[in-house]
C-alpha positions in Angstrom: 11.7 6.9 -17.8 9.5 4.5 -19.8 12.4 2.1 -20.4 13.2 2.1 -16.7 9.6 1.2 -15.8 9.6 -1.6 -18.4 12.8 -2.9 -17.0 11.4 -3.0 -13.5 8.4 -5.0 -14.8 10.7 -7.5 -16.4 12.7 -8.0 -13.2 12.2 -11.5 -11.7 10.4 -11.6 -8.3 12.1 -12.7 -5.1 10.2 -16.0 -5.3 11.7 -16.6 -8.8 15.2 -15.7 -7.7 14.8 -18.0 -4.7 13.8 -20.9 -6.9 16.9 -20.3 -9.1 19.1 -20.0 -6.0 17.9 -23.2 -4.5 18.5 -25.0 -7.8 22.1 -23.8 -7.9 22.6 -24.6 -4.2 22.0 -28.3 -4.8 25.7 -28.7 -5.8 27.0 -26.5 -3.0 25.1 -27.6 0.1 28.1 -28.7 2.3 28.7 -26.3 5.2 25.6 -24.3 4.8 22.3 -23.9 6.6 19.0 -22.1 6.1 16.5 -20.3 8.3 12.9 -19.3 7.3 11.5 -16.4 9.4 7.7 -16.6 9.4 6.9 -12.9 9.3 3.8 -13.7 7.1 2.2 -14.9 10.4 2.4 -11.4 12.0 -0.6 -9.2 12.3 -1.2 -7.0 9.2 -0.1 -3.7 10.8 3.2 -5.3 11.7 3.8 -6.5 8.1 4.0 -3.1 6.4 6.8 -2.7 3.9 9.0 -0.5 6.1 8.7 -3.1 9.0 9.8 -5.9 6.6 12.7 -3.8 5.2 13.9 -3.0 8.7 13.8 -6.7 9.6 15.8 -7.6 6.4 18.4 -4.9 7.2 19.4 -6.7 10.4 20.9 -9.5 8.3 22.8 -6.9 6.1 26.2 -7.2 7.9 26.3 -11.0 7.2 25.3 -10.5 3.6 28.0 -7.8 3.1 30.6 -10.2 4.6 29.6 -12.6 1.8 28.5 -15.2 4.4 24.8 -15.1 3.7 22.1 -14.5 1.1 18.6 -13.1 1.9 15.3 -13.3 0.1 12.3 -11.2 1.3 9.2 -12.7 -0.2 5.8 -11.1 -1.0 4.2 -13.0 1.8 6.6 -11.3 4.3 8.6 -14.4 5.0 12.4 -14.2 5.0 14.6 -17.0 3.7 18.2 -16.6 4.7 21.0 -18.9 3.5 24.2 -18.8 5.4 27.6 -20.6 6.0 27.9 -22.6 9.2 30.7 -20.3 10.4 28.2 -17.5 11.0 25.5 -19.7 12.7 25.9 -17.6 15.9 25.5 -14.3 14.1 22.5 -15.5 12.3 20.8 -16.7 15.5 21.5 -13.2 17.0 19.9 -11.6 13.9 16.8 -13.7 14.2 16.5 -12.9 17.9 16.8 -9.2 17.1 14.0 -9.5 14.5 11.9 -11.4 17.0 12.3 -8.6 19.6 11.3 -6.0 17.0 7.8 -7.7 16.9 7.6 -8.7 20.5 4.2 -7.2 20.9 2.7 -9.3 18.2 0.5 -12.3 19.0 2.8 -14.6 17.0 5.5 -14.0 19.6 3.4 -13.1 22.7 1.4 -16.3 22.4 4.0 -18.5 20.8 4.1 -21.1 23.7 0.3 -21.3 24.1 -0.7 -21.4 20.4 2.3 -23.5 19.3 3.1 -21.0 16.6 6.7 -20.9 15.2 8.6 -17.7 14.5 11.5 -19.4 12.7 12.3 -22.8 11.1 15.9 -23.9 10.7 17.2 -26.3 8.1 20.4 -28.2 7.4 21.2 -27.6 3.7 22.4 -31.2 3.3 19.8 -33.3 5.2 16.8 -31.1 4.9 17.3 -30.0 1.3 14.3 -31.9 -0.2 12.0 -30.2 2.3 13.4 -26.8 1.4 12.9 -27.5 -2.3 9.3 -28.5 -1.6 8.5 -25.3 0.4 10.2 -23.0 -2.1 8.4 -24.6 -5.0 5.0 -24.3 -3.3 5.7 -20.6 -2.4 6.6 -19.8 -6.0 3.4 -21.4 -7.3 1.3 -19.4 -4.9 3.0 -16.2 -6.0 2.4 -17.1 -9.7 -1.3 -17.6 -9.0 -1.5 -14.3 -7.0 0.2 -12.4 -9.8 -2.2 -13.8 -12.4 -5.2 -13.0 -10.2 -4.0 -9.4 -9.6 -3.6 -9.0 -13.4 -7.1 -10.2 -14.0 -8.5 -7.8 -11.4 -6.6 -4.9 -13.0 -7.9 -5.8 -16.4 -11.4 -6.0 -15.1 -11.2 -2.7 -13.4 -9.8 -1.0 -16.5 -12.6 -2.5 -18.5 -15.2 -1.2 -16.0 -13.8 2.4 -16.1 -13.8 2.4 -19.9 -17.4 1.1 -19.8 -18.4 3.9 -17.3 -17.0 6.6 -19.6 -19.1 5.2 -22.5 -21.9 4.1 -20.3 -25.6 5.0 -20.5 -26.3 8.6 -19.6 -27.9 9.6 -16.3 -31.6 10.0 -16.9 -34.4 11.0 -14.4 -35.5 7.3 -14.2 -32.0 6.1 -13.5 -31.5 9.0 -11.0 -34.6 7.9 -9.1 -33.3 4.3 -8.9 -29.9 5.6 -7.6 -31.6 7.8 -5.0 -33.8 5.0 -3.8 -30.6 2.8 -3.4 -28.9 5.6 -1.5 -31.6 5.6 1.1 -30.8 2.0 2.0 -27.1 1.9 1.3 -24.4 2.2 4.0 -22.2 4.9 2.5 -19.8 5.1 5.5 -17.3 2.9 3.6 -17.3 5.3 0.7 -16.4 8.3 2.8 -12.8 9.4 2.1 -10.6 11.8 4.1 -7.9 14.1 2.8 -5.8 16.4 5.0 -4.9 20.0 4.5 -1.4 20.6 6.0 1.2 23.1 6.7 4.6 22.1 5.2 7.9 23.1 6.8 11.2 23.8 5.0 12.1 20.1 5.4 8.9 19.0 3.7 7.4 17.6 6.9 3.6 18.0 7.0 1.5 19.1 10.0 -2.2 18.4 9.8 -4.5 21.4 10.2 -7.9 20.0 9.2 -9.3 17.1 7.1 -11.8 17.2 4.3 -14.5 14.4 4.3 -16.1 13.5 1.0 -18.0 10.7 -0.6 -16.0 9.1 -3.5 -18.1 9.5 -6.6 -16.0 7.0 -8.5 -16.5 4.3 -5.8 -20.2 5.2 -5.7 -20.4 4.5 -9.4 -18.7 1.2 -9.2 -20.8 0.2 -6.2 -24.3 1.2 -7.3 -24.4 1.9 -11.0 -21.3 0.7 -12.8 -23.0 1.0 -16.3 -24.1 4.6 -15.8 -22.1 7.8 -16.6 -23.1 9.9 -13.7 -21.5 13.0 -15.1 -23.3 12.9 -18.5 -26.1 15.3 -17.3 -24.8 18.2 -15.2 -28.2 19.2 -13.8 -29.2 15.7 -12.8 -25.8 15.2 -11.3 -26.3 18.4 -9.3 -29.5 16.9 -7.9 -27.6 13.7 -7.0 -25.0 15.7 -5.1 -27.8 17.2 -3.0 -29.0 13.7 -2.1 -25.4 12.9 -1.1 -25.2 16.1 0.9 -28.2 14.9 3.0 -26.5 11.5 3.6 -23.3 13.1 4.6 -25.1 15.4 7.1 -26.8 12.3 8.5 -23.5 10.5 8.9 -21.8 13.5 10.5 -24.6 13.6 13.1 -23.8 10.0 14.0 -20.2 9.7 15.1 -20.4 6.0 15.3 -20.7 5.8 11.5 -17.5 7.8 10.6 -14.6 8.9 12.8 -14.7 12.7 13.4 -11.6 14.1 15.0 -10.0 17.5 14.9 -11.1 20.3 12.5 -13.0 18.9 9.5 -14.4 20.3 6.3 -17.1 19.0 3.9 -18.5 20.1 0.6 -22.1 21.0 0.4 -24.6 22.7 -2.0 -26.2 26.1 -1.1 -29.7 24.5 -1.6 -28.8 22.0 1.1 -27.8 24.7 3.5 -31.3 26.1 3.1 -33.0 22.8 3.7 -34.7 21.2 6.8 -32.0 18.5 6.8 -29.3 21.1 7.5 -31.4 22.7 10.3 -31.8 19.2 11.9 -28.0 18.6 11.5 -27.3 22.0 13.1 -29.6 21.1 16.1 -27.5 18.0 16.7 -24.1 19.7 16.6 -22.6 20.9 19.9 -22.0 24.6 19.9 -18.3 24.1 20.6 -17.9 21.8 17.5 -19.3 24.3 15.0 -16.1 26.3 15.1 -14.2 23.1 14.1 -16.3 22.7 11.0 -15.6 24.3 7.6 -18.4 24.3 5.0 -17.0 24.2 1.5 -19.0 25.8 -1.3 -18.2 25.4 -5.0 -17.6 28.7 -6.8 -20.1 27.7 -9.6 -22.8 27.2 -7.0 -22.1 30.6 -5.5 -22.1 32.5 -8.8 -25.3 30.7 -10.0 -27.2 32.4 -7.1 -25.2 35.0 -5.4 -28.1 36.3 -3.3 -28.8 32.8 -1.8 -25.0 32.5 -1.1 -24.9 35.7 0.8 -27.9 34.7 2.9 -26.6 31.2 3.8 -23.1 32.4 4.4 -24.2 35.0 6.9 -26.5 32.4 8.5 -23.9 29.6 9.0 -21.2 32.0 10.1 -23.6 33.4 12.8 -23.9 29.8 14.0 -20.1 29.5 14.3 -19.2 27.6 11.2 -16.4 28.7 8.9 -17.0 29.0 5.1 -14.5 28.2 2.3 -14.9 28.9 -1.4 -13.7 25.8 -3.2 -12.5 25.4 -6.8 -11.0 28.9 -7.2 -8.7 29.6 -10.1 -6.4 32.5 -10.9 -8.9 33.8 -13.4 -11.8 33.6 -10.9 -9.8 35.4 -8.2 -9.0 38.2 -10.6 -12.7 38.7 -11.3 -14.2 38.7 -7.8 -13.8 40.7 -4.7 -13.0 38.2 -2.0 -13.8 40.6 0.8 -17.4 41.2 -0.5 -18.0 37.4 -0.6 -17.0 37.3 3.1 -15.7 33.7 3.2 -13.3 32.6 5.9 -11.1 30.6 3.5 -10.3 30.2 -0.2 -9.1 27.0 -1.9 -7.0 27.7 -4.9 -6.7 24.9 -7.5 -3.0 24.1 -8.3 -2.2 24.4 -12.0 1.2 24.3 -13.6 0.2 27.4 -15.6 0.7 29.4 -12.4 4.4 28.8 -12.8 4.5 29.1 -16.6 3.0 32.6 -16.3 6.3 33.9 -15.0 7.1 36.7 -12.5 4.0 38.8 -13.5 1.6 36.0 -12.6 3.5 35.2 -9.4 3.4 38.9 -8.3 -0.4 39.0 -9.0 -1.0 35.9 -6.9 1.2 37.1 -4.1 -0.8 40.3 -3.9 -4.1 38.4 -3.8 -2.8 36.1 -1.1 -1.6 39.0 1.0 -5.1 40.6 0.9 -6.7 37.3 1.9 -4.0 36.1 4.4 -1.8 33.2 3.6 -3.2 31.2 6.6 -6.7 31.5 4.9 -5.7 30.0 1.5 -5.4 26.3 0.7 -3.5 25.2 -2.4 -5.5 22.1 -3.3 -5.0 19.3 -5.8 -1.2 19.4 -5.3 0.3 16.5 -7.2 3.9 17.4 -7.1 6.7 19.3 -5.3 6.4 22.2 -7.7 3.0 23.1 -6.2 4.5 23.5 -2.8 7.4 25.5 -4.0 5.2 27.9 -5.9 2.7 28.2 -3.0 5.5 29.1 -0.5 6.9 31.7 -2.9 3.5 33.6 -2.8 2.8 33.1 0.9 0.3 30.2 0.9 0.5 28.3 4.2 -1.9 25.3 3.6 -1.7 22.5 1.1 -3.9 19.6 0.1 -3.7 16.8 -2.5 -2.1 13.5 -3.5 1.4 14.8 -3.0 0.6 15.9 0.6 -1.0 12.4 1.3 2.3 10.9 0.1 4.3 13.2 2.5 2.0 12.2 5.4 2.5 8.5 4.6 6.3 8.9 4.4 6.3 10.8 7.7 4.3 7.9 9.3 6.8 5.4 7.9 9.7 7.5 9.3 8.2 7.6 12.8 7.5 3.9 12.7 11.1 3.1 11.7 12.3 5.4 14.5 10.2 3.6 17.0 11.5 0.2 15.8 15.1 1.5 15.9 14.6 2.6 19.5 13.1 -0.7 20.4 16.1 -2.5 19.0 18.5 -0.2 20.8 16.8 -0.9 24.1 17.1 -4.6 23.4 20.9 -4.2 22.7 21.3 -2.3 26.0 19.4 -4.8 28.1 21.8 -6.5 30.6 20.0 -9.9 30.4 20.6 -10.1 26.7 24.3 -9.4 26.7 25.2 -13.1 26.0 22.6 -13.4 23.2 23.9 -10.3 21.4 27.7 -10.9 21.9 29.7 -9.5 19.0 31.4 -12.1 16.8 34.9 -11.7 15.4 34.7 -10.2 11.9 35.9 -12.6 9.2 35.8 -12.6 5.4 33.7 -15.3 3.9 33.0 -15.9 0.2 29.4 -16.9 -0.1 29.4 -17.3 -3.9 27.9 -20.7 -4.8 30.2 -21.0 -7.9 33.5 -20.5 -6.0 33.5 -23.5 -3.6 
């Protein structure tokens, strides 16, 4: 696997391949033309990878017929080299790509803004201009690669410095809390979804957890401080973050709140005036859509306080989830006596390594709690889903689930693009533009002319 990754890193970029191709084209320019499709000018949400791949695939029949060569650049632009015999097919392909993005300002306002969707070149007369453009693009990409490498090196250095950074002290904590009062933390709030997963691995969102990224907070406010060095001071810091989160949840203009949500909070915060003020601002019908997550360490540190606040918030309509549960913890406690609505079980490969005995124990626990009330969290691979399903767990959360959601979004986007192209092909007024050309075999190899 390591050798494969190294090989990928050594592979030349499309820009480098384009430069090499243009150099070799110089002796084979007769009977060829070039089109540059300016997809880099599209709005960002139309320049996602799956959009660009779908656009490039439209030229695939010409490439397979050895009549054209395509380069998809990092900027999003497409350079397509083709034989004059397939000029009509190439113009049709460009029109199909243009229709794909017909709702983009680049195309919608093309006449008014004098923007250009595509530029056509004759490989003989316009070759010096093509050389200049390609060389400039390659230089820009080289600079971008170097800048990205520098940023990655700086970020790695910062993380190493944080691990060895100065410990969190009361004086440093006071400075951080003072900064937190003034700071806008809305851009540090992250969202992670808990989903049901069907047999085809398609996720369905059930609720989303909102949390403040501690790592981003460190890099933003105190990059030289190891916030985790002192457990008790860090606990005090999290209570400050609790209050800021409650404040932001009370102001829906700060962060988007849709559907059922959960948020992690300390027991001490639930007993504070800040929570009472937050509760006063929450509509009664929204409380049932909110899940309050409590860490198991916080619960066991003061079981009496937990039982008091759990009964209080549930009477208000909130749901309570116990976060950070492990197999060992579930074996030691009586879930029914704790009275929580949900349990979040942390995925660990040891659950599988334990064999059938462990699997049977977990299945029995899940049955007593109810599979719909258990979330397998921190899922980072397919194995977590397979194990969870085998013991009756219905909800999943973690990086692997986020990847499934992103993949499902890409699938739906591509499906919409496909339908848009199909509608274009079926439109009567476009029949002449999309007329099928006779298939012919062309050899597009530059060395065989």
